[in-house]
Jmol script that loads the backbone (N, CA, C; Angstrom):
load data "model"
ATOM      1  N   MET A   1      -9.608  -3.039  -7.227  1.00  0.00           N
ATOM      2  CA  MET A   1      -9.273  -4.428  -7.007  1.00  0.00           C
ATOM      3  C   MET A   1      -8.565  -4.552  -5.665  1.00  0.00           C
ATOM      4  N   ALA A   2      -8.964  -5.533  -4.895  1.00  0.00           N
ATOM      5  CA  ALA A   2      -8.343  -5.767  -3.587  1.00  0.00           C
ATOM      6  C   ALA A   2      -6.888  -6.179  -3.763  1.00  0.00           C
ATOM      7  N   LEU A   3      -6.106  -5.891  -2.767  1.00  0.00           N
ATOM      8  CA  LEU A   3      -4.681  -6.208  -2.784  1.00  0.00           C
ATOM      9  C   LEU A   3      -4.442  -7.395  -1.868  1.00  0.00           C
ATOM     10  N   ARG A   4      -3.639  -8.333  -2.339  1.00  0.00           N
ATOM     11  CA  ARG A   4      -3.270  -9.478  -1.507  1.00  0.00           C
ATOM     12  C   ARG A   4      -1.763  -9.620  -1.549  1.00  0.00           C
ATOM     13  N   PHE A   5      -1.177  -9.837  -0.386  1.00  0.00           N
ATOM     14  CA  PHE A   5       0.253 -10.095  -0.329  1.00  0.00           C
ATOM     15  C   PHE A   5       0.493 -11.581  -0.499  1.00  0.00           C
ATOM     16  N   GLY A   6       1.660 -11.919  -1.042  1.00  0.00           N
ATOM     17  CA  GLY A   6       2.029 -13.315  -1.196  1.00  0.00           C
ATOM     18  C   GLY A   6       2.200 -13.976   0.162  1.00  0.00           C
ATOM     19  N   ALA A   7       2.184 -15.302   0.172  1.00  0.00           N
ATOM     20  CA  ALA A   7       2.313 -16.061   1.416  1.00  0.00           C
ATOM     21  C   ALA A   7       3.651 -15.821   2.093  1.00  0.00           C
ATOM     22  N   ASN A   8       4.636 -15.381   1.334  1.00  0.00           N
ATOM     23  CA  ASN A   8       5.976 -15.140   1.869  1.00  0.00           C
ATOM     24  C   ASN A   8       6.145 -13.732   2.449  1.00  0.00           C
ATOM     25  N   VAL A   9       5.080 -12.944   2.485  1.00  0.00           N
ATOM     26  CA  VAL A   9       5.167 -11.558   2.951  1.00  0.00           C
ATOM     27  C   VAL A   9       4.487 -11.414   4.309  1.00  0.00           C
ATOM     28  N   SER A  10       5.227 -10.866   5.266  1.00  0.00           N
ATOM     29  CA  SER A  10       4.694 -10.559   6.596  1.00  0.00           C
ATOM     30  C   SER A  10       4.583  -9.048   6.725  1.00  0.00           C
ATOM     31  N   THR A  11       3.611  -8.597   7.498  1.00  0.00           N
ATOM     32  CA  THR A  11       3.458  -7.163   7.743  1.00  0.00           C
ATOM     33  C   THR A  11       3.521  -6.881   9.233  1.00  0.00           C
ATOM     34  N   ALA A  12       4.010  -5.707   9.570  1.00  0.00           N
ATOM     35  CA  ALA A  12       4.047  -5.269  10.966  1.00  0.00           C
ATOM     36  C   ALA A  12       3.806  -3.771  11.007  1.00  0.00           C
ATOM     37  N   GLU A  13       2.968  -3.350  11.932  1.00  0.00           N
ATOM     38  CA  GLU A  13       2.709  -1.928  12.133  1.00  0.00           C
ATOM     39  C   GLU A  13       3.823  -1.333  12.992  1.00  0.00           C
ATOM     40  N   THR A  14       4.226  -0.118  12.659  1.00  0.00           N
ATOM     41  CA  THR A  14       5.219   0.604  13.448  1.00  0.00           C
ATOM     42  C   THR A  14       4.645   1.968  13.802  1.00  0.00           C
ATOM     43  N   ASP A  15       5.387   2.739  14.567  1.00  0.00           N
ATOM     44  CA  ASP A  15       4.944   4.094  14.898  1.00  0.00           C
ATOM     45  C   ASP A  15       4.882   4.976  13.658  1.00  0.00           C
ATOM     46  N   TYR A  16       5.660   4.640  12.642  1.00  0.00           N
ATOM     47  CA  TYR A  16       5.749   5.474  11.451  1.00  0.00           C
ATOM     48  C   TYR A  16       4.862   4.994  10.310  1.00  0.00           C
ATOM     49  N   GLY A  17       4.502   3.738  10.283  1.00  0.00           N
ATOM     50  CA  GLY A  17       3.712   3.203   9.179  1.00  0.00           C
ATOM     51  C   GLY A  17       3.660   1.691   9.251  1.00  0.00           C
ATOM     52  N   THR A  18       3.996   1.049   8.162  1.00  0.00           N
ATOM     53  CA  THR A  18       3.953  -0.408   8.072  1.00  0.00           C
ATOM     54  C   THR A  18       5.241  -0.922   7.460  1.00  0.00           C
ATOM     55  N   VAL A  19       5.714  -2.046   7.974  1.00  0.00           N
ATOM     56  CA  VAL A  19       6.879  -2.712   7.404  1.00  0.00           C
ATOM     57  C   VAL A  19       6.397  -3.987   6.730  1.00  0.00           C
ATOM     58  N   LEU A  20       6.862  -4.203   5.502  1.00  0.00           N
ATOM     59  CA  LEU A  20       6.567  -5.419   4.759  1.00  0.00           C
ATOM     60  C   LEU A  20       7.857  -6.211   4.669  1.00  0.00           C
ATOM     61  N   LEU A  21       7.825  -7.471   5.045  1.00  0.00           N
ATOM     62  CA  LEU A  21       9.009  -8.322   4.993  1.00  0.00           C
ATOM     63  C   LEU A  21       8.780  -9.440   3.988  1.00  0.00           C
ATOM     64  N   ASP A  22       9.638  -9.485   2.984  1.00  0.00           N
ATOM     65  CA  ASP A  22       9.624 -10.584   2.021  1.00  0.00           C
ATOM     66  C   ASP A  22      10.542 -11.656   2.584  1.00  0.00           C
ATOM     67  N   GLU A  23       9.959 -12.650   3.223  1.00  0.00           N
ATOM     68  CA  GLU A  23      10.737 -13.680   3.908  1.00  0.00           C
ATOM     69  C   GLU A  23      11.561 -14.520   2.937  1.00  0.00           C
ATOM     70  N   ARG A  24      11.094 -14.662   1.730  1.00  0.00           N
ATOM     71  CA  ARG A  24      11.817 -15.434   0.726  1.00  0.00           C
ATOM     72  C   ARG A  24      13.114 -14.730   0.312  1.00  0.00           C
ATOM     73  N   ALA A  25      13.023 -13.438   0.063  1.00  0.00           N
ATOM     74  CA  ALA A  25      14.183 -12.676  -0.402  1.00  0.00           C
ATOM     75  C   ALA A  25      14.983 -12.067   0.744  1.00  0.00           C
ATOM     76  N   GLY A  26      14.389 -12.026   1.936  1.00  0.00           N
ATOM     77  CA  GLY A  26      15.069 -11.408   3.065  1.00  0.00           C
ATOM     78  C   GLY A  26      15.133  -9.893   2.958  1.00  0.00           C
ATOM     79  N   GLU A  27      14.201  -9.313   2.224  1.00  0.00           N
ATOM     80  CA  GLU A  27      14.162  -7.859   2.045  1.00  0.00           C
ATOM     81  C   GLU A  27      12.940  -7.286   2.753  1.00  0.00           C
ATOM     82  N   TYR A  28      13.071  -6.030   3.177  1.00  0.00           N
ATOM     83  CA  TYR A  28      11.909  -5.393   3.787  1.00  0.00           C
ATOM     84  C   TYR A  28      11.677  -4.026   3.183  1.00  0.00           C
ATOM     85  N   TRP A  29      10.447  -3.596   3.262  1.00  0.00           N
ATOM     86  CA  TRP A  29      10.005  -2.299   2.759  1.00  0.00           C
ATOM     87  C   TRP A  29       9.311  -1.592   3.908  1.00  0.00           C
ATOM     88  N   GLU A  30       9.547  -0.315   4.025  1.00  0.00           N
ATOM     89  CA  GLU A  30       8.839   0.473   5.034  1.00  0.00           C
ATOM     90  C   GLU A  30       7.904   1.438   4.325  1.00  0.00           C
ATOM     91  N   LEU A  31       6.628   1.339   4.642  1.00  0.00           N
ATOM     92  CA  LEU A  31       5.626   2.234   4.068  1.00  0.00           C
ATOM     93  C   LEU A  31       5.372   3.383   5.030  1.00  0.00           C
ATOM     94  N   ASN A  32       5.334   4.589   4.494  1.00  0.00           N
ATOM     95  CA  ASN A  32       5.012   5.748   5.317  1.00  0.00           C
ATOM     96  C   ASN A  32       3.502   5.754   5.587  1.00  0.00           C
ATOM     97  N   PRO A  33       3.004   6.725   6.341  1.00  0.00           N
ATOM     98  CA  PRO A  33       1.572   6.733   6.657  1.00  0.00           C
ATOM     99  C   PRO A  33       0.654   6.752   5.431  1.00  0.00           C
ATOM    100  N   THR A  34       1.046   7.435   4.358  1.00  0.00           N
ATOM    101  CA  THR A  34       0.195   7.436   3.167  1.00  0.00           C
ATOM    102  C   THR A  34       0.170   6.057   2.515  1.00  0.00           C
ATOM    103  N   GLY A  35       1.326   5.422   2.412  1.00  0.00           N
ATOM    104  CA  GLY A  35       1.385   4.068   1.860  1.00  0.00           C
ATOM    105  C   GLY A  35       0.603   3.086   2.706  1.00  0.00           C
ATOM    106  N   THR A  36       0.700   3.249   4.011  1.00  0.00           N
ATOM    107  CA  THR A  36      -0.038   2.380   4.930  1.00  0.00           C
ATOM    108  C   THR A  36      -1.541   2.522   4.718  1.00  0.00           C
ATOM    109  N   LEU A  37      -2.020   3.744   4.570  1.00  0.00           N
ATOM    110  CA  LEU A  37      -3.452   3.970   4.351  1.00  0.00           C
ATOM    111  C   LEU A  37      -3.907   3.331   3.041  1.00  0.00           C
ATOM    112  N   VAL A  38      -3.114   3.469   1.998  1.00  0.00           N
ATOM    113  CA  VAL A  38      -3.446   2.859   0.707  1.00  0.00           C
ATOM    114  C   VAL A  38      -3.539   1.342   0.854  1.00  0.00           C
ATOM    115  N   VAL A  39      -2.534   0.739   1.461  1.00  0.00           N
ATOM    116  CA  VAL A  39      -2.506  -0.717   1.613  1.00  0.00           C
ATOM    117  C   VAL A  39      -3.674  -1.200   2.468  1.00  0.00           C
ATOM    118  N   ARG A  40      -3.956  -0.526   3.556  1.00  0.00           N
ATOM    119  CA  ARG A  40      -5.085  -0.924   4.413  1.00  0.00           C
ATOM    120  C   ARG A  40      -6.406  -0.872   3.646  1.00  0.00           C
ATOM    121  N   THR A  41      -6.591   0.197   2.889  1.00  0.00           N
ATOM    122  CA  THR A  41      -7.831   0.347   2.124  1.00  0.00           C
ATOM    123  C   THR A  41      -7.979  -0.773   1.103  1.00  0.00           C
ATOM    124  N   LEU A  42      -6.913  -1.073   0.385  1.00  0.00           N
ATOM    125  CA  LEU A  42      -6.964  -2.115  -0.638  1.00  0.00           C
ATOM    126  C   LEU A  42      -7.117  -3.509  -0.030  1.00  0.00           C
ATOM    127  N   MET A  43      -6.449  -3.757   1.080  1.00  0.00           N
ATOM    128  CA  MET A  43      -6.551  -5.068   1.727  1.00  0.00           C
ATOM    129  C   MET A  43      -7.934  -5.290   2.334  1.00  0.00           C
ATOM    130  N   ALA A  44      -8.634  -4.202   2.638  1.00  0.00           N
ATOM    131  CA  ALA A  44      -9.989  -4.299   3.179  1.00  0.00           C
ATOM    132  C   ALA A  44     -11.026  -4.488   2.072  1.00  0.00           C
ATOM    133  N   GLY A  45     -10.555  -4.597   0.824  1.00  0.00           N
ATOM    134  CA  GLY A  45     -11.462  -4.836  -0.288  1.00  0.00           C
ATOM    135  C   GLY A  45     -11.770  -3.619  -1.125  1.00  0.00           C
ATOM    136  N   GLY A  46     -11.228  -2.469  -0.742  1.00  0.00           N
ATOM    137  CA  GLY A  46     -11.445  -1.268  -1.528  1.00  0.00           C
ATOM    138  C   GLY A  46     -10.656  -1.302  -2.825  1.00  0.00           C
ATOM    139  N   ASP A  47     -11.096  -0.506  -3.787  1.00  0.00           N
ATOM    140  CA  ASP A  47     -10.360  -0.421  -5.041  1.00  0.00           C
ATOM    141  C   ASP A  47      -9.428   0.788  -5.008  1.00  0.00           C
ATOM    142  N   GLU A  48      -8.722   1.015  -6.101  1.00  0.00           N
ATOM    143  CA  GLU A  48      -7.770   2.123  -6.137  1.00  0.00           C
ATOM    144  C   GLU A  48      -8.459   3.476  -5.977  1.00  0.00           C
ATOM    145  N   ALA A  49      -9.676   3.607  -6.482  1.00  0.00           N
ATOM    146  CA  ALA A  49     -10.419   4.861  -6.317  1.00  0.00           C
ATOM    147  C   ALA A  49     -10.731   5.109  -4.844  1.00  0.00           C
ATOM    148  N   ALA A  50     -11.095   4.061  -4.119  1.00  0.00           N
ATOM    149  CA  ALA A  50     -11.370   4.200  -2.682  1.00  0.00           C
ATOM    150  C   ALA A  50     -10.103   4.578  -1.925  1.00  0.00           C
ATOM    151  N   ALA A  51      -8.971   4.020  -2.335  1.00  0.00           N
ATOM    152  CA  ALA A  51      -7.703   4.366  -1.692  1.00  0.00           C
ATOM    153  C   ALA A  51      -7.354   5.827  -1.957  1.00  0.00           C
ATOM    154  N   ALA A  52      -7.598   6.296  -3.175  1.00  0.00           N
ATOM    155  CA  ALA A  52      -7.354   7.705  -3.493  1.00  0.00           C
ATOM    156  C   ALA A  52      -8.286   8.597  -2.676  1.00  0.00           C
ATOM    157  N   ASP A  53      -9.548   8.204  -2.537  1.00  0.00           N
ATOM    158  CA  ASP A  53     -10.501   8.958  -1.709  1.00  0.00           C
ATOM    159  C   ASP A  53      -9.993   9.067  -0.274  1.00  0.00           C
ATOM    160  N   ALA A  54      -9.475   7.960   0.252  1.00  0.00           N
ATOM    161  CA  ALA A  54      -8.968   7.951   1.627  1.00  0.00           C
ATOM    162  C   ALA A  54      -7.790   8.909   1.777  1.00  0.00           C
ATOM    163  N   LEU A  55      -6.905   8.935   0.784  1.00  0.00           N
ATOM    164  CA  LEU A  55      -5.760   9.856   0.846  1.00  0.00           C
ATOM    165  C   LEU A  55      -6.218  11.309   0.824  1.00  0.00           C
ATOM    166  N   VAL A  56      -7.155  11.616  -0.056  1.00  0.00           N
ATOM    167  CA  VAL A  56      -7.664  12.991  -0.150  1.00  0.00           C
ATOM    168  C   VAL A  56      -8.292  13.414   1.175  1.00  0.00           C
ATOM    169  N   ALA A  57      -9.085  12.531   1.774  1.00  0.00           N
ATOM    170  CA  ALA A  57      -9.760  12.853   3.032  1.00  0.00           C
ATOM    171  C   ALA A  57      -8.781  12.998   4.192  1.00  0.00           C
ATOM    172  N   GLU A  58      -7.813  12.113   4.265  1.00  0.00           N
ATOM    173  CA  GLU A  58      -6.891  12.097   5.406  1.00  0.00           C
ATOM    174  C   GLU A  58      -5.789  13.146   5.306  1.00  0.00           C
ATOM    175  N   PHE A  59      -5.273  13.354   4.100  1.00  0.00           N
ATOM    176  CA  PHE A  59      -4.095  14.206   3.949  1.00  0.00           C
ATOM    177  C   PHE A  59      -4.353  15.482   3.164  1.00  0.00           C
ATOM    178  N   ASP A  60      -5.608  15.709   2.746  1.00  0.00           N
ATOM    179  CA  ASP A  60      -5.982  16.930   2.042  1.00  0.00           C
ATOM    180  C   ASP A  60      -5.056  17.203   0.860  1.00  0.00           C
ATOM    181  N   ILE A  61      -4.909  16.191  -0.006  1.00  0.00           N
ATOM    182  CA  ILE A  61      -4.098  16.368  -1.207  1.00  0.00           C
ATOM    183  C   ILE A  61      -4.997  16.375  -2.430  1.00  0.00           C
ATOM    184  N   ASP A  62      -4.470  16.822  -3.531  1.00  0.00           N
ATOM    185  CA  ASP A  62      -5.178  16.888  -4.797  1.00  0.00           C
ATOM    186  C   ASP A  62      -5.582  15.481  -5.259  1.00  0.00           C
ATOM    187  N   ARG A  63      -6.776  15.352  -5.793  1.00  0.00           N
ATOM    188  CA  ARG A  63      -7.295  14.049  -6.229  1.00  0.00           C
ATOM    189  C   ARG A  63      -6.390  13.402  -7.287  1.00  0.00           C
ATOM    190  N   ALA A  64      -5.949  14.173  -8.258  1.00  0.00           N
ATOM    191  CA  ALA A  64      -5.093  13.618  -9.315  1.00  0.00           C
ATOM    192  C   ALA A  64      -3.792  13.083  -8.726  1.00  0.00           C
ATOM    193  N   ARG A  65      -3.230  13.820  -7.794  1.00  0.00           N
ATOM    194  CA  ARG A  65      -1.994  13.373  -7.142  1.00  0.00           C
ATOM    195  C   ARG A  65      -2.234  12.088  -6.351  1.00  0.00           C
ATOM    196  N   ALA A  66      -3.361  12.012  -5.664  1.00  0.00           N
ATOM    197  CA  ALA A  66      -3.699  10.812  -4.894  1.00  0.00           C
ATOM    198  C   ALA A  66      -3.816   9.600  -5.816  1.00  0.00           C
ATOM    199  N   GLU A  67      -4.480   9.769  -6.946  1.00  0.00           N
ATOM    200  CA  GLU A  67      -4.625   8.664  -7.898  1.00  0.00           C
ATOM    201  C   GLU A  67      -3.267   8.204  -8.425  1.00  0.00           C
ATOM    202  N   GLU A  68      -2.387   9.159  -8.734  1.00  0.00           N
ATOM    203  CA  GLU A  68      -1.040   8.819  -9.213  1.00  0.00           C
ATOM    204  C   GLU A  68      -0.255   8.063  -8.148  1.00  0.00           C
ATOM    205  N   ASP A  69      -0.342   8.529  -6.913  1.00  0.00           N
ATOM    206  CA  ASP A  69       0.392   7.884  -5.818  1.00  0.00           C
ATOM    207  C   ASP A  69      -0.098   6.459  -5.574  1.00  0.00           C
ATOM    208  N   VAL A  70      -1.406   6.268  -5.609  1.00  0.00           N
ATOM    209  CA  VAL A  70      -1.968   4.930  -5.406  1.00  0.00           C
ATOM    210  C   VAL A  70      -1.515   4.000  -6.528  1.00  0.00           C
ATOM    211  N   ALA A  71      -1.644   4.447  -7.765  1.00  0.00           N
ATOM    212  CA  ALA A  71      -1.256   3.613  -8.909  1.00  0.00           C
ATOM    213  C   ALA A  71       0.223   3.259  -8.849  1.00  0.00           C
ATOM    214  N   ALA A  72       1.063   4.218  -8.474  1.00  0.00           N
ATOM    215  CA  ALA A  72       2.508   3.971  -8.399  1.00  0.00           C
ATOM    216  C   ALA A  72       2.838   2.953  -7.311  1.00  0.00           C
ATOM    217  N   LEU A  73       2.213   3.075  -6.150  1.00  0.00           N
ATOM    218  CA  LEU A  73       2.486   2.135  -5.062  1.00  0.00           C
ATOM    219  C   LEU A  73       2.025   0.727  -5.428  1.00  0.00           C
ATOM    220  N   VAL A  74       0.829   0.611  -5.966  1.00  0.00           N
ATOM    221  CA  VAL A  74       0.312  -0.702  -6.347  1.00  0.00           C
ATOM    222  C   VAL A  74       1.209  -1.338  -7.406  1.00  0.00           C
ATOM    223  N   ALA A  75       1.616  -0.567  -8.394  1.00  0.00           N
ATOM    224  CA  ALA A  75       2.496  -1.096  -9.440  1.00  0.00           C
ATOM    225  C   ALA A  75       3.815  -1.568  -8.851  1.00  0.00           C
ATOM    226  N   GLU A  76       4.375  -0.801  -7.941  1.00  0.00           N
ATOM    227  CA  GLU A  76       5.650  -1.170  -7.319  1.00  0.00           C
ATOM    228  C   GLU A  76       5.515  -2.434  -6.472  1.00  0.00           C
ATOM    229  N   LEU A  77       4.448  -2.551  -5.726  1.00  0.00           N
ATOM    230  CA  LEU A  77       4.230  -3.749  -4.907  1.00  0.00           C
ATOM    231  C   LEU A  77       4.066  -4.990  -5.779  1.00  0.00           C
ATOM    232  N   ARG A  78       3.369  -4.834  -6.890  1.00  0.00           N
ATOM    233  CA  ARG A  78       3.177  -5.980  -7.791  1.00  0.00           C
ATOM    234  C   ARG A  78       4.463  -6.313  -8.541  1.00  0.00           C
ATOM    235  N   THR A  79       5.168  -5.314  -9.029  1.00  0.00           N
ATOM    236  CA  THR A  79       6.423  -5.539  -9.753  1.00  0.00           C
ATOM    237  C   THR A  79       7.457  -6.212  -8.869  1.00  0.00           C
ATOM    238  N   SER A  80       7.484  -5.835  -7.613  1.00  0.00           N
ATOM    239  CA  SER A  80       8.463  -6.396  -6.679  1.00  0.00           C
ATOM    240  C   SER A  80       8.114  -7.822  -6.255  1.00  0.00           C
ATOM    241  N   GLY A  81       6.901  -8.265  -6.582  1.00  0.00           N
ATOM    242  CA  GLY A  81       6.472  -9.604  -6.207  1.00  0.00           C
ATOM    243  C   GLY A  81       5.875  -9.693  -4.812  1.00  0.00           C
ATOM    244  N   LEU A  82       5.706  -8.545  -4.152  1.00  0.00           N
ATOM    245  CA  LEU A  82       5.125  -8.557  -2.812  1.00  0.00           C
ATOM    246  C   LEU A  82       3.620  -8.779  -2.836  1.00  0.00           C
ATOM    247  N   ALA A  83       2.963  -8.243  -3.850  1.00  0.00           N
ATOM    248  CA  ALA A  83       1.501  -8.290  -3.901  1.00  0.00           C
ATOM    249  C   ALA A  83       1.011  -8.882  -5.210  1.00  0.00           C
ATOM    250  N   GLU A  84      -0.203  -9.375  -5.133  1.00  0.00           N
ATOM    251  CA  GLU A  84      -0.869  -9.950  -6.313  1.00  0.00           C
ATOM    252  C   GLU A  84      -2.030  -9.068  -6.695  1.00  0.00           C
TER     253      GLU A  84
END
end "model"
wireframe off; spacefill off
backbone 0.3
color backbone group
């Protein structure tokens, strides 16, 4: 499922990854390169499996670990109200 950020969320690329700013709450989150890759894949219309594939290809990690990391990040973004 594609990921969409709420209208109150701005994103900015940094040298280290991506920063998400919740303008409503005045809070920000910094995503490391793995989180950035997951978010980019999902925002481009990919599903969680595609995001896990991207992590495995880019960072040479175990598939099960990649799936867990993707699911955890997506759950956290949704729970925090940043993403739908």
